[in-house]
C-alpha positions in Angstrom: 38.7 -9.4 -110.7 39.0 -7.9 -107.8 42.2 -5.3 -107.0 43.0 -5.3 -103.4 47.1 -4.6 -103.5 46.5 -1.9 -100.9 45.1 -4.4 -98.6 47.3 -5.6 -95.6 47.6 -9.5 -96.1 46.6 -10.8 -93.4 46.6 -14.4 -92.8 42.5 -14.8 -92.7 41.6 -13.1 -95.8 44.6 -14.8 -97.1 43.0 -18.4 -96.2 39.5 -17.0 -97.3 40.9 -16.3 -101.0 42.7 -19.5 -101.0 38.9 -21.2 -100.2 37.4 -19.0 -102.8 39.8 -20.4 -105.4 38.9 -24.0 -104.4 35.8 -23.1 -106.8 34.7 -22.1 -110.1 33.5 -18.7 -109.1 36.0 -17.5 -106.7 38.5 -18.3 -109.4 36.5 -15.9 -111.8 36.3 -13.5 -109.2 39.6 -13.0 -108.0 41.9 -14.4 -111.3 43.7 -16.7 -109.2 44.2 -20.3 -109.0 45.0 -22.5 -105.9 48.6 -24.3 -106.2 49.3 -27.6 -103.6 52.4 -28.9 -102.1 56.2 -28.9 -103.2 56.3 -30.1 -107.3 53.5 -27.9 -108.3 54.8 -24.4 -106.3 58.4 -25.5 -107.4 57.4 -25.8 -111.2 55.5 -22.4 -111.1 58.8 -20.4 -109.6 60.7 -22.4 -112.7 58.1 -20.7 -115.3 58.7 -17.7 -113.4 54.6 -17.9 -112.9 53.2 -15.1 -110.5 52.1 -16.3 -107.4 50.5 -13.5 -105.5 50.9 -15.3 -101.6 52.4 -18.2 -100.4 50.8 -19.8 -97.4 52.9 -22.0 -94.7 52.5 -23.8 -91.7 53.5 -22.0 -89.0 54.7 -24.8 -87.7 57.3 -24.6 -91.0 60.8 -23.8 -88.8 60.2 -26.5 -86.6 59.8 -28.9 -90.4 63.0 -31.1 -90.7 62.0 -31.2 -94.4 64.7 -29.9 -96.2 62.9 -29.7 -99.7 60.2 -27.2 -97.7 63.0 -24.9 -96.8 65.2 -24.6 -99.9 61.9 -23.7 -101.5 61.1 -21.1 -98.5 64.5 -19.9 -99.2 64.0 -19.4 -102.9 60.4 -18.3 -102.5 62.5 -15.3 -100.6 65.2 -14.4 -102.9 62.4 -13.9 -105.6 60.1 -11.7 -102.9 57.1 -13.8 -103.4 55.1 -12.8 -100.9 54.8 -15.9 -97.7 52.3 -16.0 -95.2 52.5 -18.5 -91.9 49.0 -19.8 -91.0 47.9 -21.9 -88.1 48.8 -25.4 -88.5 45.4 -26.8 -87.6 44.0 -24.6 -91.0 47.3 -26.0 -92.9 45.7 -29.4 -92.3 42.1 -28.8 -92.8 43.1 -27.3 -96.4 45.5 -29.8 -97.1 42.3 -32.6 -96.5 45.1 -35.4 -95.5 47.1 -35.2 -99.0 50.9 -35.4 -98.5 52.3 -33.3 -101.1 53.8 -30.9 -99.0 53.1 -29.0 -96.3 52.8 -25.2 -98.6 49.6 -23.9 -100.9 49.8 -20.7 -103.6 47.8 -18.8 -105.3 48.8 -18.2 -108.4 47.1 -15.7 -111.2 45.3 -17.6 -113.8 47.5 -16.6 -117.2 46.0 -14.4 -119.9 43.6 -16.7 -122.5 45.7 -16.3 -126.0 43.7 -15.3 -128.8 42.1 -17.5 -131.0 42.5 -16.0 -134.4 46.1 -15.2 -133.1 46.9 -19.6 -131.6 45.5 -21.1 -134.5 47.2 -18.4 -137.4 50.7 -18.8 -136.0 50.8 -22.0 -135.5 49.1 -23.0 -139.6 52.7 -22.9 -140.6 54.2 -25.4 -138.7 52.7 -28.8 -140.4 54.0 -31.1 -137.0 51.9 -28.7 -134.5 49.5 -30.0 -132.7 46.6 -28.9 -130.7 44.1 -30.9 -128.1 40.7 -29.4 -128.0 39.0 -30.8 -124.8 34.9 -30.7 -125.2 32.8 -30.5 -121.9 35.1 -32.7 -119.9 34.2 -32.3 -116.2 36.8 -34.7 -114.3 39.1 -32.0 -113.8 41.5 -35.3 -112.7 41.5 -36.3 -116.4 41.6 -32.6 -117.7 44.9 -32.3 -115.4 46.5 -35.6 -116.9 45.6 -34.6 -120.2 47.5 -31.2 -119.7 50.4 -33.8 -118.5 49.8 -35.6 -121.5 49.8 -32.7 -123.7 53.0 -31.8 -122.5 55.1 -34.9 -123.0 53.6 -34.5 -126.5 54.6 -32.0 -127.5 51.2 -29.9 -128.0 51.0 -26.5 -128.7 48.2 -25.4 -127.3 45.0 -26.9 -124.9 41.4 -25.3 -126.3 38.8 -26.2 -123.0 35.4 -26.2 -124.1 32.5 -24.8 -122.1 32.6 -26.4 -119.0 35.8 -28.1 -118.8 38.1 -26.6 -116.0 42.0 -26.7 -116.4 42.7 -24.7 -113.2 40.4 -26.4 -110.9 42.9 -27.5 -107.9 42.5 -31.2 -108.9 43.7 -30.5 -112.6 46.0 -28.0 -111.4 47.6 -31.1 -109.1 47.4 -34.3 -111.7 49.1 -31.6 -114.5 51.9 -32.0 -112.0 53.5 -28.5 -113.6 52.1 -28.9 -116.9 49.4 -26.7 -116.2 52.2 -23.8 -116.5 53.7 -25.0 -119.8 51.3 -25.5 -122.0 48.7 -22.7 -123.4 45.6 -23.2 -122.6 42.6 -21.3 -124.2 39.0 -21.6 -122.6 36.2 -21.3 -125.0 32.1 -21.6 -124.3 32.1 -23.3 -127.3 33.5 -24.9 -131.1 31.4 -22.4 -132.6 34.0 -20.0 -132.8 36.8 -22.8 -133.0 35.9 -25.2 -136.1 35.9 -22.1 -138.9 38.9 -20.1 -137.4 40.5 -23.9 -137.7 39.6 -24.1 -141.4 40.2 -21.0 -142.3 43.9 -21.8 -141.5 43.6 -25.8 -143.0 43.7 -27.4 -140.1 42.9 -31.2 -140.2 40.2 -32.2 -137.6 40.3 -35.4 -135.6 38.1 -36.5 -133.5 38.6 -39.9 -130.9 35.5 -41.7 -130.4 35.3 -45.6 -129.8 32.3 -46.1 -132.6 34.4 -44.5 -135.3 34.5 -46.4 -139.1 38.2 -45.8 -139.7 40.8 -47.5 -136.8 43.9 -45.4 -136.1 46.5 -47.7 -137.9 44.5 -47.4 -141.0 43.9 -43.6 -140.5 45.6 -40.8 -143.0 47.6 -38.6 -141.2 48.0 -36.0 -143.4 51.7 -33.6 -143.2 49.2 -30.2 -142.0 48.7 -28.9 -138.8 46.3 -30.8 -136.2 44.0 -30.6 -133.9 42.3 -33.4 -131.9 38.8 -32.9 -130.2 38.4 -35.8 -127.5 34.9 -35.4 -125.7 33.1 -35.9 -122.4 33.7 -38.7 -120.3 30.1 -40.1 -120.5 28.5 -38.4 -123.7 31.8 -38.7 -126.2 31.9 -36.1 -128.4 28.7 -33.9 -129.1 27.0 -34.5 -132.5 27.4 -31.0 -133.6 30.9 -31.4 -133.3 31.3 -34.9 -134.6 29.9 -33.5 -137.7 32.1 -30.9 -138.2 35.4 -33.1 -137.9 37.3 -34.1 -141.2 37.7 -37.7 -139.5 36.6 -39.9 -136.4 39.0 -42.6 -135.8 39.1 -45.5 -133.0 41.8 -47.4 -132.2 41.1 -50.9 -132.0 40.9 -53.0 -128.3 39.8 -56.2 -126.7 36.9 -57.7 -127.7 35.9 -58.0 -123.9 35.8 -53.8 -123.1 34.3 -50.8 -124.6 36.5 -48.0 -124.3 39.9 -46.7 -123.3 40.5 -44.2 -120.3 40.5 -40.9 -121.7 43.8 -40.0 -121.0 44.9 -43.3 -122.5 43.2 -42.7 -125.6 44.4 -39.5 -126.2 48.0 -40.4 -125.8 47.7 -43.1 -128.3 46.1 -41.0 -130.7 49.2 -37.9 -130.1 51.6 -40.2 -130.5 50.0 -41.6 -133.7 49.8 -38.1 -135.2 53.3 -37.3 -134.1 54.7 -40.8 -135.5 52.5 -41.7 -138.4 54.8 -44.6 -139.9 56.2 -45.8 -136.8 
């Protein structure tokens, strides 16, 4: 990541950084991800997420929104840097979305250490980890972060190209990106042995599994639930390595749930095995 703490935060530079953070290479280089709208920035403040810059329209003083002015006051109280940009630039960056005329750049949090994470959670038999295997749609990734937060998942592990810090993933998470620890790994090569070493029970959700979820044996152990790519499902090597594959019973006239719905159902069954 480039260190530019001595640079003057000109509006043009801040806008340039925001535009770079919309893309994976920019996020990797800057170590920042883009936030958009009232809710995300409010929830970033509520979790003390470091905001390196906040962008507001130069029309903000004329905006009647009490929510905007309350947010700006809170940003000022917490001494977050706020940069005014032309209203036309704000409209271009928002692309017609109406989540609130305020943008920000936040530091991508440091990734937890894999061994430390799985070891610390292993002492809790109710601990749950969600593993996303090469999930390509950032909207799905964000929705799963929100579902994970709601279901008490202790951590999300993003494999391969799964990108929890894509701007659409952050938006769709509705702020859960700030609440659920995220570990990114290039593959499951280190993950599977680490889970085995700590006696996790590993489950894969797949529509062609021989075991239906209502009949699945759910042990009182920490669990890692694996869900796969939207089109291809779980990779064959991961399927072969898991303790159990489960499918959700459904109508005969459809072949799958949405990935978020399926994950929510399985997480609920794992959390409440006797309900």
